[in-house]
All heavy atoms as a GROMACS GRO file, in nm:
protein
  600
    1MET      N    1  10.129   9.236  15.379
    1MET     CA    2  10.114   9.340  15.291
    1MET      C    3  10.134   9.291  15.141
    1MET      O    4  10.220   9.220  15.113
    1MET     CB    5  10.208   9.455  15.327
    1MET     CG    6  10.195   9.591  15.249
    1MET     SD    7  10.296   9.716  15.291
    1MET     CE    8  10.251   9.749  15.458
    2ALA      N    9  10.051   9.349  15.051
    2ALA     CA   10  10.056   9.302  14.910
    2ALA      C   11  10.179   9.358  14.847
    2ALA      O   12  10.220   9.482  14.868
    2ALA     CB   13   9.936   9.352  14.843
    3GLN      N   14  10.234   9.287  14.762
    3GLN     CA   15  10.352   9.326  14.679
    3GLN      C   16  10.312   9.357  14.536
    3GLN      O   17  10.233   9.272  14.484
    3GLN     CB   18  10.461   9.215  14.690
    3GLN     CG   19  10.518   9.192  14.823
    3GLN     CD   20  10.619   9.289  14.869
    3GLN    OE1   21  10.692   9.332  14.783
    3GLN    NE2   22  10.631   9.328  14.987
    4ILE      N   23  10.369   9.459  14.474
    4ILE     CA   24  10.344   9.481  14.341
    4ILE      C   25  10.478   9.517  14.266
    4ILE      O   26  10.572   9.565  14.340
    4ILE     CB   27  10.242   9.591  14.305
    4ILE    CG1   28  10.281   9.718  14.357
    4ILE    CG2   29  10.105   9.557  14.357
    4ILE    CD1   30  10.198   9.844  14.314
    5ALA      N   31  10.485   9.491  14.139
    5ALA     CA   32  10.611   9.531  14.060
    5ALA      C   33  10.588   9.668  14.030
    5ALA      O   34  10.506   9.708  13.942
    5ALA     CB   35  10.624   9.441  13.934
    6THR      N   36  10.659   9.757  14.090
    6THR     CA   37  10.651   9.900  14.055
    6THR      C   38  10.708   9.955  13.927
    6THR      O   39  10.684  10.057  13.886
    6THR     CB   40  10.704   9.981  14.182
    6THR    OG1   41  10.844   9.947  14.198
    6THR    CG2   42  10.638   9.957  14.311
    7GLU      N   43  10.803   9.874  13.877
    7GLU     CA   44  10.875   9.909  13.751
    7GLU      C   45  10.781   9.958  13.645
    7GLU      O   46  10.810  10.056  13.584
    7GLU     CB   47  10.968   9.798  13.711
    7GLU     CG   48  11.079   9.762  13.805
    7GLU     CD   49  11.036   9.658  13.910
    7GLU    OE1   50  10.935   9.588  13.883
    7GLU    OE2   51  11.086   9.649  14.013
    8ASP      N   52  10.678   9.876  13.618
    8ASP     CA   53  10.586   9.918  13.507
    8ASP      C   54  10.517  10.052  13.541
    8ASP      O   55  10.494  10.124  13.446
    8ASP     CB   56  10.478   9.807  13.489
    8ASP     CG   57  10.540   9.683  13.428
    8ASP    OD1   58  10.657   9.690  13.357
    8ASP    OD2   59  10.486   9.572  13.441
    9TYR      N   60  10.474  10.076  13.660
    9TYR     CA   61  10.410  10.198  13.699
    9TYR      C   62  10.505  10.310  13.677
    9TYR      O   63  10.459  10.421  13.636
    9TYR     CB   64  10.344  10.184  13.836
    9TYR     CG   65  10.239  10.091  13.844
    9TYR    CD1   66  10.264   9.963  13.913
    9TYR    CD2   67  10.111  10.119  13.799
    9TYR    CE1   68  10.159   9.865  13.905
    9TYR    CE2   69  10.015  10.024  13.811
    9TYR     CZ   70  10.040   9.900  13.859
    9TYR     OH   71   9.933   9.810  13.871
   10LEU      N   72  10.626  10.289  13.720
   10LEU     CA   73  10.717  10.406  13.715
   10LEU      C   74  10.754  10.444  13.569
   10LEU      O   75  10.797  10.562  13.546
   10LEU     CB   76  10.858  10.360  13.788
   10LEU     CG   77  10.841  10.355  13.938
   10LEU    CD1   78  10.975  10.302  13.995
   10LEU    CD2   79  10.794  10.479  13.997
   11LYS      N   80  10.736  10.360  13.477
   11LYS     CA   81  10.757  10.397  13.330
   11LYS      C   82  10.649  10.496  13.290
   11LYS      O   83  10.670  10.562  13.189
   11LYS     CB   84  10.749  10.266  13.247
   11LYS     CG   85  10.856  10.162  13.265
   11LYS     CD   86  10.830  10.046  13.177
   11LYS     CE   87  10.933   9.930  13.214
   11LYS     NZ   88  10.908   9.812  13.141
   12LEU      N   89  10.538  10.507  13.353
   12LEU     CA   90  10.444  10.597  13.309
   12LEU      C   91  10.469  10.746  13.365
   12LEU      O   92  10.418  10.843  13.312
   12LEU     CB   93  10.292  10.563  13.390
   12LEU     CG   94  10.238  10.439  13.340
   12LEU    CD1   95  10.121  10.397  13.432
   12LEU    CD2   96  10.190  10.445  13.196
   13VAL      N   97  10.552  10.754  13.468
   13VAL     CA   98  10.586  10.887  13.522
   13VAL      C   99  10.630  10.993  13.412
   13VAL      O  100  10.574  11.105  13.417
   13VAL     CB  101  10.682  10.872  13.647
   13VAL    CG1  102  10.722  11.019  13.700
   13VAL    CG2  103  10.613  10.800  13.753
   14PRO      N  104  10.726  10.966  13.345
   14PRO     CA  105  10.772  11.074  13.241
   14PRO      C  106  10.660  11.113  13.151
   14PRO      O  107  10.649  11.234  13.112
   14PRO     CB  108  10.885  11.005  13.160
   14PRO     CG  109  10.932  10.893  13.249
   14PRO     CD  110  10.809  10.855  13.333
   15VAL      N  111  10.578  11.027  13.105
   15VAL     CA  112  10.470  11.059  13.012
   15VAL      C  113  10.361  11.148  13.084
   15VAL      O  114  10.315  11.250  13.038
   15VAL     CB  115  10.405  10.925  12.948
   15VAL    CG1  116  10.282  10.967  12.866
   15VAL    CG2  117  10.508  10.857  12.869
   16LEU      N  118  10.335  11.107  13.211
   16LEU     CA  119  10.226  11.163  13.285
   16LEU      C  120  10.271  11.315  13.322
   16LEU      O  121  10.188  11.409  13.325
   16LEU     CB  122  10.194  11.091  13.401
   16LEU     CG  123  10.127  10.961  13.381
   16LEU    CD1  124  10.106  10.884  13.519
   16LEU    CD2  125   9.994  10.978  13.311
   17LYS      N  126  10.392  11.335  13.334
   17LYS     CA  127  10.441  11.471  13.372
   17LYS      C  128  10.430  11.557  13.257
   17LYS      O  129  10.422  11.683  13.283
   17LYS     CB  130  10.590  11.460  13.419
   17LYS     CG  131  10.604  11.401  13.556
   17LYS     CD  132  10.745  11.384  13.600
   17LYS     CE  133  10.839  11.500  13.577
   17LYS     NZ  134  10.984  11.470  13.619
   18LEU      N  135  10.425  11.508  13.136
   18LEU     CA  136  10.417  11.596  13.015
   18LEU      C  137  10.272  11.636  12.981
   18LEU      O  138  10.252  11.726  12.903
   18LEU     CB  139  10.484  11.528  12.896
   18LEU     CG  140  10.632  11.501  12.905
   18LEU    CD1  141  10.680  11.425  12.788
   18LEU    CD2  142  10.705  11.633  12.914
   19LEU      N  143  10.177  11.570  13.044
   19LEU     CA  144  10.039  11.603  13.008
   19LEU      C  145   9.999  11.730  13.060
   19LEU      O  146  10.040  11.768  13.172
   19LEU     CB  147   9.949  11.498  13.072
   19LEU     CG  148   9.956  11.346  13.013
   19LEU    CD1  149   9.869  11.260  13.099
   19LEU    CD2  150   9.919  11.342  12.874
   20PRO      N  151   9.916  11.810  12.985
   20PRO     CA  152   9.863  11.938  13.033
   20PRO      C  153   9.776  11.918  13.140
   20PRO      O  154   9.760  12.018  13.225
   20PRO     CB  155   9.806  12.000  12.914
   20PRO     CG  156   9.776  11.886  12.821
   20PRO     CD  157   9.868  11.778  12.841
   21GLN      N  158   9.701  11.809  13.152
   21GLN     CA  159   9.606  11.784  13.261
   21GLN      C  160   9.687  11.723  13.373
   21GLN      O  161   9.778  11.645  13.359
   21GLN     CB  162   9.501  11.686  13.213
   21GLN     CG  163   9.419  11.723  13.102
   21GLN     CD  164   9.481  11.694  12.967
   21GLN    OE1  165   9.592  11.644  12.957
   21GLN    NE2  166   9.427  11.721  12.856
   22LYS      N  167   9.657  11.771  13.493
   22LYS     CA  168   9.728  11.727  13.610
   22LYS      C  169   9.656  11.612  13.686
   22LYS      O  170   9.713  11.572  13.789
   22LYS     CB  171   9.756  11.850  13.702
   22LYS     CG  172   9.841  11.950  13.631
   22LYS     CD  173   9.964  11.892  13.587
   22LYS     CE  174  10.049  12.000  13.512
   22LYS     NZ  175  10.157  11.937  13.431
   23PHE      N  176   9.535  11.574  13.637
   23PHE     CA  177   9.462  11.468  13.717
   23PHE      C  178   9.436  11.364  13.618
   23PHE      O  179   9.413  11.386  13.495
   23PHE     CB  180   9.332  11.520  13.774
   23PHE     CG  181   9.362  11.622  13.882
   23PHE    CD1  182   9.348  11.762  13.844
   23PHE    CD2  183   9.390  11.581  14.007
   23PHE    CE1  184   9.374  11.850  13.954
   23PHE    CE2  185   9.417  11.677  14.114
   23PHE     CZ  186   9.403  11.811  14.086
   24LEU      N  187   9.424  11.232  13.658
   24LEU     CA  188   9.402  11.124  13.565
   24LEU      C  189   9.327  11.016  13.630
   24LEU      O  190   9.375  10.982  13.753
   24LEU     CB  191   9.538  11.069  13.517
   24LEU     CG  192   9.538  10.945  13.422
   24LEU    CD1  193   9.509  10.993  13.282
   24LEU    CD2  194   9.673  10.885  13.438
   25TRP      N  195   9.224  10.969  13.587
   25TRP     CA  196   9.154  10.856  13.626
   25TRP      C  197   9.140  10.759  13.512
   25TRP      O  198   9.118  10.793  13.398
   25TRP     CB  199   9.014  10.891  13.678
   25TRP     CG  200   9.018  10.975  13.799
   25TRP    CD1  201   9.003  10.952  13.929
   25TRP    CD2  202   9.011  11.121  13.784
   25TRP    NE1  203   9.004  11.062  14.007
   25TRP    CE2  204   9.004  11.173  13.924
   25TRP    CE3  205   9.016  11.212  13.684
   25TRP    CZ2  206   9.005  11.308  13.956
   25TRP    CZ3  207   9.015  11.352  13.718
   25TRP    CH2  208   9.012  11.395  13.846
   26SER      N  209   9.160  10.628  13.542
   26SER     CA  210   9.155  10.522  13.432
   26SER      C  211   9.072  10.407  13.487
   26SER      O  212   9.076  10.375  13.604
   26SER     CB  213   9.286  10.501  13.382
   26SER     OG  214   9.364  10.428  13.480
   27SER      N  215   9.011  10.344  13.390
   27SER     CA  216   8.957  10.211  13.417
   27SER      C  217   8.959  10.126  13.301
   27SER      O  218   8.955  10.178  13.183
   27SER     CB  219   8.801  10.214  13.469
   27SER     OG  220   8.732  10.282  13.379
   28TYR      N  221   8.967   9.991  13.314
   28TYR     CA  222   8.982   9.897  13.201
   28TYR      C  223   8.867   9.803  13.209
   28TYR      O  224   8.838   9.741  13.306
   28TYR     CB  225   9.115   9.828  13.202
   28TYR     CG  226   9.119   9.725  13.096
   28TYR    CD1  227   9.130   9.755  12.967
   28TYR    CD2  228   9.134   9.585  13.128
   28TYR    CE1  229   9.142   9.661  12.857
   28TYR    CE2  230   9.139   9.488  13.024
   28TYR     CZ  231   9.144   9.533  12.898
   28TYR     OH  232   9.144   9.433  12.796
   29ASP      N  233   8.788   9.793  13.104
   29ASP     CA  234   8.677   9.700  13.085
   29ASP      C  235   8.737   9.572  13.004
   29ASP      O  236   8.744   9.584  12.883
   29ASP     CB  237   8.565   9.762  13.013
   29ASP     CG  238   8.439   9.669  13.004
   29ASP    OD1  239   8.455   9.547  13.001
   29ASP    OD2  240   8.334   9.714  12.987
   30ALA      N  241   8.773   9.473  13.081
   30ALA     CA  242   8.828   9.353  13.004
   30ALA      C  243   8.733   9.282  12.911
   30ALA      O  244   8.775   9.228  12.805
   30ALA     CB  245   8.877   9.249  13.109
   31GLU      N  246   8.606   9.279  12.946
   31GLU     CA  247   8.516   9.220  12.863
   31GLU      C  248   8.493   9.292  12.716
   31GLU      O  249   8.492   9.237  12.618
   31GLU     CB  250   8.366   9.212  12.928
   31GLU     CG  251   8.268   9.135  12.850
   31GLU     CD  252   8.144   9.111  12.922
   31GLU    OE1  253   8.143   9.107  13.038
   31GLU    OE2  254   8.034   9.115  12.850
   32ALA      N  255   8.490   9.419  12.728
   32ALA     CA  256   8.490   9.502  12.609
   32ALA      C  257   8.630   9.534  12.545
   32ALA      O  258   8.638   9.580  12.438
   32ALA     CB  259   8.415   9.632  12.632
   33ASP      N  260   8.728   9.511  12.626
   33ASP     CA  261   8.872   9.546  12.580
   33ASP      C  262   8.884   9.695  12.558
   33ASP      O  263   8.939   9.732  12.451
   33ASP     CB  264   8.923   9.467  12.468
   33ASP     CG  265   9.072   9.472  12.451
   33ASP    OD1  266   9.141   9.511  12.541
   33ASP    OD2  267   9.111   9.445  12.331
   34VAL      N  268   8.836   9.776  12.653
   34VAL     CA  269   8.832   9.912  12.641
   34VAL      C  270   8.900   9.979  12.762
   34VAL      O  271   8.866   9.941  12.871
   34VAL     CB  272   8.696   9.972  12.619
   34VAL    CG1  273   8.687  10.129  12.609
   34VAL    CG2  274   8.629   9.919  12.490
   35LEU      N  275   8.992  10.080  12.734
   35LEU     CA  276   9.058  10.148  12.846
   35LEU      C  277   8.990  10.295  12.828
   35LEU      O  278   8.995  10.361  12.732
   35LEU     CB  279   9.196  10.158  12.823
   35LEU     CG  280   9.281  10.250  12.920
   35LEU    CD1  281   9.279  10.189  13.061
   35LEU    CD2  282   9.429  10.264  12.870
   36TYR      N  283   8.945  10.334  12.957
   36TYR     CA  284   8.895  10.463  12.973
   36TYR      C  285   8.983  10.551  13.045
   36TYR      O  286   9.025  10.511  13.164
   36TYR     CB  287   8.757  10.461  13.043
   36TYR     CG  288   8.657  10.374  12.971
   36TYR    CD1  289   8.634  10.241  13.005
   36TYR    CD2  290   8.572  10.429  12.860
   36TYR    CE1  291   8.536  10.164  12.945
   36TYR    CE2  292   8.477  10.352  12.807
   36TYR     CZ  293   8.466  10.225  12.848
   36TYR     OH  294   8.360  10.138  12.782
   37VAL      N  295   9.026  10.669  12.990
   37VAL     CA  296   9.109  10.751  13.060
   37VAL      C  297   9.039  10.894  13.073
   37VAL      O  298   8.993  10.945  12.970
   37VAL     CB  299   9.241  10.781  12.991
   37VAL    CG1  300   9.336  10.884  13.053
   37VAL    CG2  301   9.311  10.642  12.963
   38ASN      N  302   9.019  10.942  13.199
   38ASN     CA  303   8.951  11.067  13.210
   38ASN      C  304   9.046  11.165  13.292
   38ASN      O  305   9.124  11.137  13.366
   38ASN     CB  306   8.830  11.042  13.310
   38ASN     CG  307   8.728  10.954  13.249
   38ASN    OD1  308   8.669  10.990  13.152
   38ASN    ND2  309   8.715  10.834  13.304
   39PHE      N  310   9.039  11.284  13.238
   39PHE     CA  311   9.115  11.391  13.286
   39PHE      C  312   9.038  11.491  13.377
   39PHE      O  313   9.090  11.584  13.438
   39PHE     CB  314   9.180  11.484  13.171
   39PHE     CG  315   9.264  11.400  13.089
   39PHE    CD1  316   9.232  11.398  12.949
   39PHE    CD2  317   9.367  11.311  13.124
   39PHE    CE1  318   9.300  11.320  12.858
   39PHE    CE2  319   9.439  11.245  13.043
   39PHE     CZ  320   9.408  11.246  12.910
   40LYS      N  321   8.912  11.471  13.378
   40LYS     CA  322   8.813  11.561  13.456
   40LYS      C  323   8.704  11.475  13.512
   40LYS      O  324   8.645  11.400  13.435
   40LYS     CB  325   8.764  11.669  13.364
   40LYS     CG  326   8.680  11.774  13.422
   40LYS     CD  327   8.640  11.876  13.328
   40LYS     CE  328   8.535  11.978  13.394
   40LYS     NZ  329   8.504  12.080  13.294
   41LYS      N  330   8.669  11.493  13.638
   41LYS     CA  331   8.557  11.425  13.698
   41LYS      C  332   8.485  11.531  13.784
   41LYS      O  333   8.537  11.603  13.861
   41LYS     CB  334   8.604  11.308  13.780
   41LYS     CG  335   8.627  11.181  13.697
   41LYS     CD  336   8.620  11.071  13.782
   41LYS     CE  337   8.633  10.944  13.699
   41LYS     NZ  338   8.620  10.831  13.777
   42PRO      N  339   8.348  11.545  13.774
   42PRO     CA  340   8.273  11.480  13.662
   42PRO      C  341   8.301  11.536  13.533
   42PRO      O  342   8.338  11.656  13.520
   42PRO     CB  343   8.126  11.502  13.706
   42PRO     CG  344   8.133  11.628  13.786
   42PRO     CD  345   8.270  11.637  13.848
   43SER      N  346   8.268  11.463  13.428
   43SER     CA  347   8.296  11.510  13.286
   43SER      C  348   8.164  11.488  13.210
   43SER      O  349   8.095  11.393  13.233
   43SER     CB  350   8.404  11.452  13.220
   43SER     OG  351   8.390  11.301  13.209
   44HIS      N  352   8.140  11.573  13.125
   44HIS     CA  353   8.028  11.576  13.036
   44HIS      C  354   8.064  11.605  12.898
   44HIS      O  355   8.075  11.728  12.855
   44HIS     CB  356   7.911  11.674  13.092
   44HIS     CG  357   7.878  11.646  13.238
   44HIS    ND1  358   7.805  11.541  13.270
   44HIS    CD2  359   7.907  11.712  13.351
   44HIS    CE1  360   7.790  11.545  13.406
   44HIS    NE2  361   7.856  11.649  13.447
   45ALA      N  362   8.096  11.507  12.815
   45ALA     CA  363   8.135  11.533  12.682
   45ALA      C  364   8.037  11.590  12.599
   45ALA      O  365   7.927  11.546  12.599
   45ALA     CB  366   8.182  11.395  12.618
   46THR      N  367   8.082  11.695  12.527
   46THR     CA  368   7.994  11.766  12.429
   46THR      C  369   8.014  11.722  12.291
   46THR      O  370   7.937  11.748  12.197
   46THR     CB  371   8.000  11.915  12.448
   46THR    OG1  372   8.139  11.954  12.430
   46THR    CG2  373   7.945  11.960  12.587
   47ASP      N  374   8.137  11.660  12.275
   47ASP     CA  375   8.176  11.614  12.140
   47ASP      C  376   8.279  11.514  12.146
   47ASP      O  377   8.343  11.497  12.250
   47ASP     CB  378   8.223  11.734  12.055
   47ASP     CG  379   8.235  11.704  11.899
   47ASP    OD1  380   8.168  11.604  11.862
   47ASP    OD2  381   8.279  11.793  11.836
   48SER      N  382   8.307  11.436  12.047
   48SER     CA  383   8.406  11.342  12.037
   48SER      C  384   8.451  11.315  11.902
   48SER      O  385   8.384  11.345  11.802
   48SER     CB  386   8.367  11.208  12.103
   48SER     OG  387   8.255  11.149  12.038
   49GLU      N  388   8.574  11.261  11.882
   49GLU     CA  389   8.612  11.213  11.750
   49GLU      C  390   8.692  11.084  11.760
   49GLU      O  391   8.752  11.056  11.857
   49GLU     CB  392   8.704  11.322  11.680
   49GLU     CG  393   8.842  11.351  11.760
   49GLU     CD  394   8.922  11.446  11.689
   49GLU    OE1  395   8.957  11.429  11.565
   49GLU    OE2  396   8.958  11.549  11.747
   50LEU      N  397   8.674  11.006  11.654
   50LEU     CA  398   8.745  10.880  11.651
   50LEU      C  399   8.864  10.893  11.565
   50LEU      O  400   8.860  10.931  11.436
   50LEU     CB  401   8.653  10.764  11.599
   50LEU     CG  402   8.713  10.631  11.573
   50LEU    CD1  403   8.756  10.564  11.711
   50LEU    CD2  404   8.610  10.533  11.501
   51THR      N  405   8.988  10.856  11.621
   51THR     CA  406   9.111  10.860  11.538
   51THR      C  407   9.126  10.735  11.450
   51THR      O  408   9.056  10.635  11.469
   51THR     CB  409   9.240  10.881  11.627
   51THR    OG1  410   9.246  10.767  11.706
   51THR    CG2  411   9.217  11.005  11.716
   52ASP      N  412   9.228  10.747  11.372
   52ASP     CA  413   9.256  10.624  11.294
   52ASP      C  414   9.304  10.512  11.362
   52ASP      O  415   9.297  10.391  11.312
   52ASP     CB  416   9.358  10.666  11.175
   52ASP     CG  417   9.301  10.764  11.070
   52ASP    OD1  418   9.179  10.766  11.060
   52ASP    OD2  419   9.377  10.840  11.002
   53ASP      N  420   9.357  10.534  11.482
   53ASP     CA  421   9.411  10.421  11.566
   53ASP      C  422   9.317  10.380  11.670
   53ASP      O  423   9.346  10.329  11.769
   53ASP     CB  424   9.546  10.450  11.619
   53ASP     CG  425   9.558  10.584  11.696
   53ASP    OD1  426   9.458  10.656  11.692
   53ASP    OD2  427   9.649  10.612  11.760
   54ASP      N  428   9.183  10.399  11.645
   54ASP     CA  429   9.070  10.361  11.739
   54ASP      C  430   9.078  10.407  11.873
   54ASP      O  431   9.060  10.341  11.977
   54ASP     CB  432   9.072  10.198  11.738
   54ASP     CG  433   9.006  10.140  11.613
   54ASP    OD1  434   8.946  10.211  11.533
   54ASP    OD2  435   9.043  10.029  11.591
   55VAL      N  436   9.102  10.536  11.878
   55VAL     CA  437   9.105  10.612  12.011
   55VAL      C  438   8.989  10.712  12.000
   55VAL      O  439   8.992  10.797  11.901
   55VAL     CB  440   9.238  10.679  12.045
   55VAL    CG1  441   9.222  10.760  12.183
   55VAL    CG2  442   9.345  10.577  12.060
   56VAL      N  443   8.902  10.724  12.089
   56VAL     CA  444   8.795  10.818  12.090
   56VAL      C  445   8.842  10.942  12.178
   56VAL      O  446   8.871  10.903  12.303
   56VAL     CB  447   8.662  10.768  12.135
   56VAL    CG1  448   8.559  10.876  12.142
   56VAL    CG2  449   8.612  10.653  12.044
   57ILE      N  450   8.861  11.049  12.120
   57ILE     CA  451   8.894  11.179  12.202
   57ILE      C  452   8.770  11.237  12.248
   57ILE      O  453   8.686  11.276  12.158
   57ILE     CB  454   8.989  11.262  12.123
   57ILE    CG1  455   9.109  11.190  12.080
   57ILE    CG2  456   9.017  11.390  12.215
   57ILE    CD1  457   9.199  11.271  11.976
   58ARG      N  458   8.745  11.249  12.371
   58ARG     CA  459   8.620  11.320  12.422
   58ARG      C  460   8.649  11.470  12.471
   58ARG      O  461   8.752  11.493  12.527
   58ARG     CB  462   8.568  11.240  12.541
   58ARG     CG  463   8.530  11.092  12.499
   58ARG     CD  464   8.459  11.023  12.608
   58ARG     NE  465   8.516  11.037  12.744
   58ARG     CZ  466   8.611  10.962  12.788
   58ARG    NH1  467   8.682  10.881  12.722
   58ARG    NH2  468   8.658  10.982  12.912
   59TYR      N  469   8.562  11.556  12.421
   59TYR     CA  470   8.577  11.699  12.452
   59TYR      C  471   8.450  11.752  12.524
   59TYR      O  472   8.338  11.700  12.513
   59TYR     CB  473   8.572  11.777  12.307
   59TYR     CG  474   8.684  11.740  12.219
   59TYR    CD1  475   8.670  11.643  12.125
   59TYR    CD2  476   8.801  11.813  12.238
   59TYR    CE1  477   8.772  11.619  12.038
   59TYR    CE2  478   8.902  11.784  12.146
   59TYR     CZ  479   8.894  11.684  12.038
   59TYR     OH  480   8.996  11.656  11.961
   60GLU      N  481   8.479  11.853  12.616
   60GLU     CA  482   8.381  11.942  12.677
   60GLU      C  483   8.414  12.073  12.632
   60GLU      O  484   8.509  12.142  12.675
   60GLU     CB  485   8.391  11.927  12.826
   60GLU     CG  486   8.273  11.992  12.901
   60GLU     CD  487   8.284  11.965  13.045
   60GLU    OE1  488   8.246  11.864  13.087
   60GLU    OE2  489   8.324  12.063  13.125
   61GLY      N  490   8.342  12.119  12.527
   61GLY     CA  491   8.376  12.248  12.462
   61GLY      C  492   8.507  12.220  12.384
   61GLY      O  493   8.510  12.129  12.306
   62ASP      N  494   8.603  12.303  12.404
   62ASP     CA  495   8.737  12.285  12.340
   62ASP      C  496   8.839  12.209  12.419
   62ASP      O  497   8.949  12.189  12.371
   62ASP     CB  498   8.797  12.419  12.307
   62ASP     CG  499   8.716  12.499  12.200
   62ASP    OD1  500   8.655  12.440  12.116
   62ASP    OD2  501   8.724  12.623  12.205
   63GLU      N  502   8.799  12.170  12.551
   63GLU     CA  503   8.889  12.095  12.627
   63GLU      C  504   8.877  11.948  12.619
   63GLU      O  505   8.765  11.882  12.609
   63GLU     CB  506   8.848  12.141  12.772
   63GLU     CG  507   8.932  12.067  12.879
   63GLU     CD  508   8.883  12.096  13.022
   63GLU    OE1  509   8.775  12.164  13.037
   63GLU    OE2  510   8.958  12.061  13.113
   64VAL      N  511   8.991  11.881  12.603
   64VAL     CA  512   9.003  11.742  12.601
   64VAL      C  513   8.973  11.684  12.744
   64VAL      O  514   9.057  11.725  12.831
   64VAL     CB  515   9.137  11.675  12.548
   64VAL    CG1  516   9.138  11.530  12.561
   64VAL    CG2  517   9.157  11.727  12.397
   65ILE      N  518   8.866  11.610  12.761
   65ILE     CA  519   8.837  11.565  12.897
   65ILE      C  520   8.864  11.409  12.912
   65ILE      O  521   8.856  11.369  13.024
   65ILE     CB  522   8.698  11.600  12.944
   65ILE    CG1  523   8.602  11.536  12.831
   65ILE    CG2  524   8.681  11.744  12.950
   65ILE    CD1  525   8.447  11.544  12.886
   66GLY      N  526   8.893  11.340  12.806
   66GLY     CA  527   8.925  11.202  12.817
   66GLY      C  528   8.949  11.132  12.683
   66GLY      O  529   8.931  11.181  12.576
   67LEU      N  530   8.994  11.008  12.704
   67LEU     CA  531   9.025  10.920  12.600
   67LEU      C  532   8.958  10.791  12.612
   67LEU      O  533   8.951  10.738  12.731
   67LEU     CB  534   9.168  10.902  12.572
   67LEU     CG  535   9.259  11.027  12.565
   67LEU    CD1  536   9.405  10.972  12.573
   67LEU    CD2  537   9.227  11.092  12.427
   68THR      N  538   8.908  10.723  12.510
   68THR     CA  539   8.867  10.584  12.523
   68THR      C  540   8.935  10.508  12.414
   68THR      O  541   8.939  10.537  12.295
   68THR     CB  542   8.706  10.576  12.479
   68THR    OG1  543   8.646  10.663  12.564
   68THR    CG2  544   8.658  10.442  12.488
   69VAL      N  545   9.020  10.409  12.467
   69VAL     CA  546   9.104  10.338  12.381
   69VAL      C  547   9.042  10.197  12.340
   69VAL      O  548   9.020  10.116  12.437
   69VAL     CB  549   9.245  10.313  12.453
   69VAL    CG1  550   9.338  10.234  12.355
   69VAL    CG2  551   9.305  10.453  12.488
   70LEU      N  552   8.996  10.185  12.225
   70LEU     CA  553   8.933  10.058  12.185
   70LEU      C  554   9.048   9.966  12.151
   70LEU      O  555   9.151   9.998  12.113
   70LEU     CB  556   8.852  10.089  12.059
   70LEU     CG  557   8.754  10.208  12.073
   70LEU    CD1  558   8.686  10.225  11.940
   70LEU    CD2  559   8.651  10.177  12.178
   71HIS      N  560   9.004   9.835  12.168
   71HIS     CA  561   9.103   9.718  12.143
   71HIS      C  562   9.230   9.742  12.225
   71HIS      O  563   9.340   9.722  12.175
   71HIS     CB  564   9.127   9.703  11.993
   71HIS     CG  565   9.014   9.716  11.908
   71HIS    ND1  566   8.909   9.633  11.900
   71HIS    CD2  567   8.985   9.822  11.818
   71HIS    CE1  568   8.821   9.676  11.814
   71HIS    NE2  569   8.859   9.794  11.766
   72ALA      N  570   9.216   9.776  12.348
   72ALA     CA  571   9.339   9.817  12.428
   72ALA      C  572   9.433   9.714  12.440
   72ALA      O  573   9.556   9.737  12.445
   72ALA     CB  574   9.287   9.861  12.567
   73SER      N  575   9.387   9.575  12.443
   73SER     CA  576   9.497   9.470  12.468
   73SER      C  577   9.581   9.449  12.350
   73SER      O  578   9.681   9.385  12.360
   73SER     CB  579   9.422   9.345  12.506
   73SER     OG  580   9.343   9.298  12.383
   74GLU      N  581   9.550   9.515  12.230
   74GLU     CA  582   9.633   9.492  12.109
   74GLU      C  583   9.746   9.606  12.108
   74GLU      O  584   9.826   9.605  12.012
   74GLU     CB  585   9.541   9.510  11.986
   74GLU     CG  586   9.436   9.408  11.977
   74GLU     CD  587   9.338   9.430  11.856
   74GLU    OE1  588   9.370   9.517  11.777
   74GLU    OE2  589   9.234   9.358  11.860
   75ARG      N  590   9.752   9.687  12.212
   75ARG     CA  591   9.858   9.797  12.211
   75ARG      C  592   9.979   9.741  12.254
   75ARG      O  593   9.997   9.669  12.347
   75ARG     CB  594   9.805   9.918  12.290
   75ARG     CG  595   9.670   9.963  12.263
   75ARG     CD  596   9.666  10.021  12.134
   75ARG     NE  597   9.528  10.048  12.086
   75ARG     CZ  598   9.488  10.147  12.007
   75ARG    NH1  599   9.585  10.226  11.965
   75ARG    NH2  600   9.368  10.158  11.976
   0.00000   0.00000   0.00000
């Protein structure tokens, strides 16, 4: 059976519990160094905004449906 270090994953629990969204899917593109976080599937963004810290916030209407974290390895 595969072994993983659970300590790093457990550090996420307090933050995830505070999110208004109760579902979370994520994927990391190492070649592009981009982390995709989705709160809704399927999602169809109708708008987005780029923050000063290179995070794209994706919206469907007024609802935040995901984040795209650019330069993720620099965080």
